C-alpha positions as CSV (number, residue, x, y, z in Angstrom):
1,X,-5.3,7.2,27.6
2,X,-1.7,8.1,27.1
3,X,0.0,10.2,24.4
4,X,3.6,10.8,23.8
5,X,5.8,12.2,20.9
6,X,8.0,9.8,19.0
7,X,10.8,10.0,16.6
8,X,11.6,7.2,14.2
9,X,12.8,6.4,10.7
10,X,16.2,5.8,9.2
11,X,17.8,8.9,10.9
12,X,15.1,9.5,13.5
13,X,13.9,12.2,11.2
14,X,10.2,11.4,11.3
15,X,8.0,12.9,14.1
16,X,4.6,11.8,15.3
17,X,2.4,11.3,18.4
18,X,1.5,7.8,19.6
19,X,-1.9,7.6,21.3
20,X,-2.5,4.5,23.4
21,X,-5.6,3.4,25.3
22,X,-5.6,3.3,29.0
23,X,-4.5,0.1,30.7
24,X,-7.3,-2.5,30.5
25,X,-9.1,-0.7,27.6
26,X,-7.1,-2.1,24.7
27,X,-9.4,-3.8,22.3
28,X,-9.1,-7.5,21.5
29,X,-8.6,-6.9,17.8
30,X,-5.0,-5.8,18.1
31,X,-5.5,-3.0,15.5
32,X,-3.7,0.4,15.3
33,X,-4.6,3.3,13.0
34,X,-2.2,5.4,10.9
35,X,-3.3,9.0,10.3
36,X,-1.6,10.7,7.3
37,X,-0.9,14.2,6.3
38,X,-3.5,16.1,4.3
39,X,-1.4,17.7,1.6
40,X,1.3,19.7,3.4
41,X,-0.9,20.2,6.5
42,X,0.7,19.3,9.8
43,X,-0.1,15.9,11.3
44,X,-2.9,17.3,13.5
45,X,-5.0,17.5,10.4
46,X,-7.5,20.1,9.3
47,X,-8.8,21.8,12.5
48,X,-7.1,19.2,14.6
49,X,-9.3,16.4,13.3
50,X,-6.6,13.8,13.6
51,X,-6.1,14.7,17.3
52,X,-9.8,14.4,18.0
53,X,-10.0,11.1,16.1
54,X,-7.0,9.6,17.9
55,X,-8.4,10.4,21.3
56,X,-11.9,9.1,20.4
57,X,-10.3,5.9,19.2
58,X,-8.3,5.6,22.4
59,X,-11.5,5.7,24.3
60,X,-12.7,2.7,22.4
61,X,-9.5,0.8,23.0
62,X,-7.6,1.4,19.7
63,X,-4.1,2.8,19.4
64,X,-3.1,5.3,16.7
65,X,-0.2,7.2,15.3
66,X,-0.4,10.6,13.7
67,X,2.8,11.6,12.0
68,X,4.4,13.8,9.4
69,X,5.9,12.4,6.2
70,X,9.5,13.5,5.3
71,X,9.7,17.2,4.7
72,X,6.3,18.0,6.1
73,X,5.4,19.5,9.5
74,X,8.0,18.6,12.1
75,X,9.7,15.8,10.1
76,X,13.0,16.6,8.4
77,X,13.7,16.0,4.8
78,X,15.9,13.2,3.7
79,X,18.5,13.0,1.0
80,X,18.3,10.3,-1.6
81,X,17.1,9.3,-5.0
82,X,13.6,8.2,-4.0
83,X,10.7,9.9,-5.7
84,X,7.8,11.2,-3.5
85,X,5.8,8.0,-3.6
86,X,8.7,5.7,-2.8
87,X,9.7,8.0,0.1
88,X,6.2,8.2,1.4
89,X,5.9,4.4,1.3
90,X,9.2,4.1,3.3
91,X,7.9,6.6,5.8
92,X,4.6,4.9,6.3
93,X,6.2,1.5,6.7
94,X,8.7,2.9,9.2
95,X,5.7,4.2,11.1
96,X,4.1,0.7,11.2
97,X,7.5,-0.8,12.3
98,X,7.7,1.7,15.2
99,X,4.1,1.0,16.4
100,X,4.8,-2.8,16.1
101,X,8.0,-2.4,18.1
102,X,6.2,-0.4,20.8
103,X,2.9,-2.3,21.0
104,X,3.3,-5.6,19.2
105,X,0.4,-4.7,16.9
106,X,0.8,-5.9,13.3
107,X,-2.6,-4.9,11.8
108,X,-3.3,-1.3,10.7
109,X,-6.1,0.7,9.4
110,X,-4.9,3.6,7.3
111,X,-7.0,6.8,7.4
112,X,-6.4,9.3,4.6
113,X,-8.0,12.5,3.5
114,X,-7.2,13.8,-0.1
115,X,-3.5,13.2,-0.6
116,X,-3.5,11.0,2.5
117,X,-6.1,8.8,0.7
118,X,-3.7,8.5,-2.3
119,X,-0.7,7.6,-0.1
120,X,-2.8,5.0,1.8
121,X,-4.0,3.5,-1.4
122,X,-0.4,2.9,-2.5
123,X,0.6,1.6,0.9
124,X,-2.2,-0.9,1.1
125,X,-1.1,-2.5,-2.1
126,X,2.5,-3.3,-1.0
127,X,2.1,-4.0,2.7
128,X,0.0,-6.9,4.0
129,X,-0.2,-5.4,7.5
130,X,-2.8,-3.0,6.2
131,X,-6.2,-4.4,7.3
132,X,-8.3,-1.4,6.5
133,X,-8.2,1.6,4.1
134,X,-10.3,4.7,4.4
135,X,-10.2,7.1,1.6
136,X,-11.9,10.5,2.0
137,X,-12.1,12.4,-1.3
138,X,-9.6,10.0,-2.9
139,X,-9.6,9.0,-6.5
140,X,-12.9,9.7,-8.3
141,X,-14.1,8.3,-11.6
142,X,-16.9,10.0,-13.5
143,X,-19.9,8.9,-15.5
144,X,-22.1,10.7,-18.0
145,X,-24.5,11.4,-15.2
146,X,-21.7,13.1,-13.2
147,X,-21.3,15.6,-16.0
148,X,-25.0,16.1,-16.4
149,X,-25.5,16.6,-12.7
150,X,-22.6,19.1,-12.6
151,X,-24.0,21.1,-15.5
152,X,-27.5,21.1,-14.1
153,X,-26.3,22.4,-10.7
154,X,-24.2,25.1,-12.4
155,X,-27.1,26.0,-14.7
156,X,-29.4,26.6,-11.7
157,X,-27.1,29.3,-10.3
158,X,-25.7,30.9,-13.5
159,X,-27.3,33.9,-15.3
160,X,-28.7,33.0,-18.8
161,X,-26.3,35.3,-20.6
162,X,-23.4,33.6,-19.1
163,X,-24.9,30.2,-19.9
164,X,-25.3,31.1,-23.6
165,X,-21.7,32.3,-23.8
166,X,-20.4,29.0,-22.3
167,X,-22.6,27.0,-24.7
168,X,-21.2,28.9,-27.6
169,X,-17.6,28.4,-26.4
170,X,-18.2,24.7,-25.9
171,X,-19.6,24.3,-29.4
172,X,-16.6,26.1,-30.8
173,X,-14.2,23.8,-28.9
174,X,-16.1,20.7,-29.9
175,X,-15.4,21.5,-33.5
176,X,-11.7,21.3,-32.8
177,X,-9.6,18.2,-32.1
178,X,-10.1,17.9,-28.4
179,X,-9.7,14.3,-27.3
180,X,-12.9,12.4,-26.2
181,X,-13.2,10.9,-22.7
182,X,-10.1,12.5,-21.4
183,X,-9.4,11.5,-17.9
184,X,-9.2,14.5,-15.5
185,X,-7.7,14.2,-12.0
186,X,-7.2,16.4,-9.0
187,X,-4.2,14.3,-8.1
188,X,-1.9,14.5,-11.2
189,X,1.0,16.2,-9.5
190,X,3.9,14.4,-11.3
191,X,4.6,11.6,-13.7
192,X,4.9,9.0,-10.8
193,X,1.8,10.3,-9.1
194,X,-0.7,9.9,-12.0
195,X,-4.1,8.8,-11.2
196,X,-4.6,5.0,-11.9
197,X,-7.0,4.2,-14.7
198,X,-10.4,2.8,-13.8
199,X,-9.2,-0.7,-14.7
200,X,-6.1,-0.3,-12.6
201,X,-8.1,1.1,-9.6
202,X,-10.6,-1.7,-9.8
203,X,-7.9,-4.4,-10.1
204,X,-6.1,-2.9,-7.0
205,X,-9.3,-2.8,-4.9
206,X,-10.3,-6.3,-6.0
207,X,-6.9,-7.5,-4.8
208,X,-7.3,-5.7,-1.5
209,X,-10.8,-7.1,-1.0
210,X,-9.6,-10.6,-1.8
211,X,-6.9,-10.2,0.8
212,X,-9.5,-9.2,3.4
213,X,-8.8,-5.5,3.6
214,X,-11.8,-3.5,4.8
215,X,-12.5,-0.6,2.3
216,X,-14.3,2.6,3.1
217,X,-14.7,5.4,0.6
218,X,-16.2,8.8,1.5
219,X,-16.8,11.7,-0.9
220,X,-17.6,15.2,0.2
221,X,-19.7,17.8,-1.6
222,X,-16.6,19.7,-2.7
223,X,-15.7,17.5,-5.7
224,X,-18.6,18.7,-7.8
225,X,-16.9,18.2,-11.1
226,X,-15.6,14.7,-10.1
227,X,-18.2,13.2,-7.8
228,X,-21.7,14.5,-7.2
229,X,-24.3,11.8,-6.7
230,X,-24.6,8.9,-4.2
231,X,-24.7,6.0,-6.7
232,X,-21.7,7.1,-8.7
233,X,-19.2,4.6,-7.4
234,X,-21.7,1.7,-8.0
235,X,-22.4,3.1,-11.5
236,X,-18.7,3.0,-12.3
237,X,-17.7,-0.2,-10.5
238,X,-20.9,-2.1,-9.8
239,X,-19.8,-5.2,-11.7
240,X,-16.5,-5.4,-9.7
241,X,-16.2,-8.0,-6.9
242,X,-14.9,-5.4,-4.4
243,X,-18.2,-3.6,-4.4
244,X,-19.8,-6.3,-2.4
245,X,-17.8,-5.5,0.7
246,X,-17.2,-1.8,0.1
247,X,-18.5,0.7,2.7
248,X,-19.4,3.9,0.9
249,X,-20.8,7.3,1.8
250,X,-21.5,10.5,-0.1
251,X,-21.9,13.6,2.1
252,X,-22.9,16.5,-0.1
253,X,-23.3,18.8,2.9
254,X,-19.7,18.2,4.1
255,X,-16.8,20.1,2.6
256,X,-13.4,18.8,1.6
257,X,-11.8,19.5,5.0
258,X,-14.8,18.9,7.2
259,X,-14.7,22.4,8.4
260,X,-17.8,22.7,10.5
261,X,-18.2,21.1,13.9
262,X,-21.1,19.1,12.6
263,X,-19.1,17.8,9.6
264,X,-16.2,16.8,11.9
265,X,-18.5,15.0,14.3
266,X,-20.0,13.1,11.3
267,X,-16.5,12.2,10.1
268,X,-15.3,11.1,13.5
269,X,-18.3,9.0,14.4
270,X,-18.4,7.3,11.0
271,X,-14.7,6.5,11.1
272,X,-14.8,5.1,14.7
273,X,-17.8,3.0,13.7
274,X,-15.9,1.6,10.7
275,X,-12.9,0.9,12.9
276,X,-15.1,-1.1,15.3
277,X,-16.2,-3.3,12.5
278,X,-12.6,-4.1,11.6
279,X,-11.6,-4.8,15.2
280,X,-14.5,-7.3,15.5
281,X,-13.3,-9.1,12.3
282,X,-11.3,-12.3,12.8
283,X,-7.7,-12.0,11.5
284,X,-5.2,-14.5,10.0
285,X,-2.7,-15.8,12.5
286,X,0.3,-14.9,10.3
287,X,1.2,-11.9,8.2
288,X,3.8,-12.2,5.5
289,X,6.8,-9.9,5.1
290,X,5.8,-6.6,3.5
291,X,7.0,-5.6,0.0
292,X,9.0,-2.4,-0.2
293,X,10.9,-0.4,-2.9
294,X,14.2,-1.7,-1.3
295,X,13.9,-4.5,1.2
296,X,17.5,-4.3,2.5
297,X,17.1,-0.6,3.2
298,X,13.7,-1.2,4.8
299,X,15.2,-3.8,7.1
300,X,17.9,-1.4,8.1
301,X,15.3,1.3,8.8
302,X,13.3,-1.2,10.9
303,X,16.4,-2.0,13.1
304,X,17.1,1.7,13.6
305,X,13.4,2.3,14.4
306,X,13.4,-0.3,17.1
307,X,16.3,1.3,18.9
308,X,15.3,5.0,18.3
309,X,11.7,4.4,19.3
310,X,12.6,3.3,22.8
311,X,15.4,5.9,23.1
312,X,13.5,8.9,21.8
313,X,11.0,9.5,24.5
314,X,11.5,13.2,24.5
315,X,12.2,14.5,21.0
316,X,12.4,18.1,20.0
317,X,9.3,20.2,20.9
318,X,6.4,19.0,18.8
319,X,2.8,20.1,18.5
320,X,0.0,17.6,19.3
């Protein structure tokens, strides 16, 4: 395999590492993977999981790019009026443009953990080059059973005196004007980043499934309040068409950042197995032009990317 740092984007401000399979080992599926930041963590991912994944994928013939969004890690910030989501979309599409210019590949699987899952979700909806979307601890939607399981697990480890105090407090609050069925999200960080409703999420995934996008959702044991039993996704969305083709895992023994070596091995192997299933899937012969917040600016970014990707073989010192 071969790895090299790359700079790309409108001003060459985005930094990443492109991992390519060794000559003769490139898969026939013509698929590349995008690995996104986890929160503000550098592109290597928690405990270098993205580095490990990129190299394991290269061994099975799949190219990948791990990179930093604007203002994160080694990538510079940009000036402008775009909000976070719009800028993230532009960055991710610039990344795909660069990989396409370098390799000719036009199909991408987006791998996102936590905030990376959210960014991948928005990207998949506007860019038809996305052929696969993996969301690890992405959006979660609760049921009555979710709350009951959560309360039971808490009850088992909480002293009875504390339990009685909590029950008393809950009864007092229930007598007030607290809204029923209030949607709670770990991702509400701004007005333009609000969690989609269940109906919006279902409609989006149905659209992706109809387009042939491979969907993989994984939940760890860290989202106890939001996701805590294996059948939860099916209980919420079992009547939706996308469920038929959805790959889904619940790993209660794995934490949010896959900290242990065993957790990382489980995540790496499951991801690579999912990627193999996408590579083996026949693809349409043509892909339409992607939709972006501003098509003219995106076209300009693409032109600059093609020139900077070939010229920037040795950008400023960057970590793996």
